[in-house]
N, C-alpha and C positions, 0 to 999 in steps of 0.2 A: 501834932497830930498829922498836920502838913507831908512832914517827912517821911513821917511812917508810912503813910500811903503811898508817897513816892518810890522809896524804897523798896517798898514790894512786888511796884510795878516794873521796876528794873530787875528784879530779882534773877540770875541764871543769864542775864545778857553783857554786852561788856561794854562797861564803864570809864570813864578816866577819872583821877583823882590828885588832883593840889596839896601837896603835903606842906607843913607851916615851914620845912626847909627847902622847898620853892621846887623840889621831885615832882615830876611831871607823871603817873603812872595810867598805866590802860588797862587790863584784865577785865575779867569776866568775875563775878557777884558771885560768887556760891553760899553767902552766909552771913548773916551779922547778929549783933544783940544789941539789948536795948543802952548800951554806953555807946553806941556804932563802930565798934569795934568787925573789923569784917574779914571774910577772907577771899581772897581772890584768887583766881586757876589764870592761868599764860598770861603770866604777866612781864609785860616790856615794862624800862623806863626811857623814858625819851630825854634829854636834856642835852643844852649845847655849850660848846665847847671855843674858844677865842683858838684859831689854827692860823698862823705866822705863815706859812707855805700858798697859801691857797691866797693867788691875788684878787683882788677885788672881792672879797669874800670875807665879813668879818668873823660871819659865829657858822659854823659846820654844826648838825644834829645828830645825834649817836642815838640811835637805840640798844639797847642793852636785854637780852630778855631773862629773866629769872623764874620763870615759874610760878610756884606756888608759893605765895606770901599771908602772913596774917599781920592787919597793919591796927595800931591803935587807936580808938576813935580820936582819942582828945590831939592826936597829930594831924588829923583831916582837917583841910583848911576849905576843901569844896570838893563837889561831890556832882560830875553830870556825866549827861551822855553822849 
């Protein structure tokens, strides 16, 4: 029940999601259902990649614009604002 109250508060707001495959997504929560399937708009995927060309820096943050996305609830590990 507490999760349902929280998700209603963040509807139409920008949220962050961590997926089971460790992908990090950021987008506007447009809709959800009882299985926690969600629809996100203006989605950005954030990931770190190793870049050996850059000295003194082990990781480089990459941002990929996706747009509209539908996520299955069983693939979501963590959802936060």
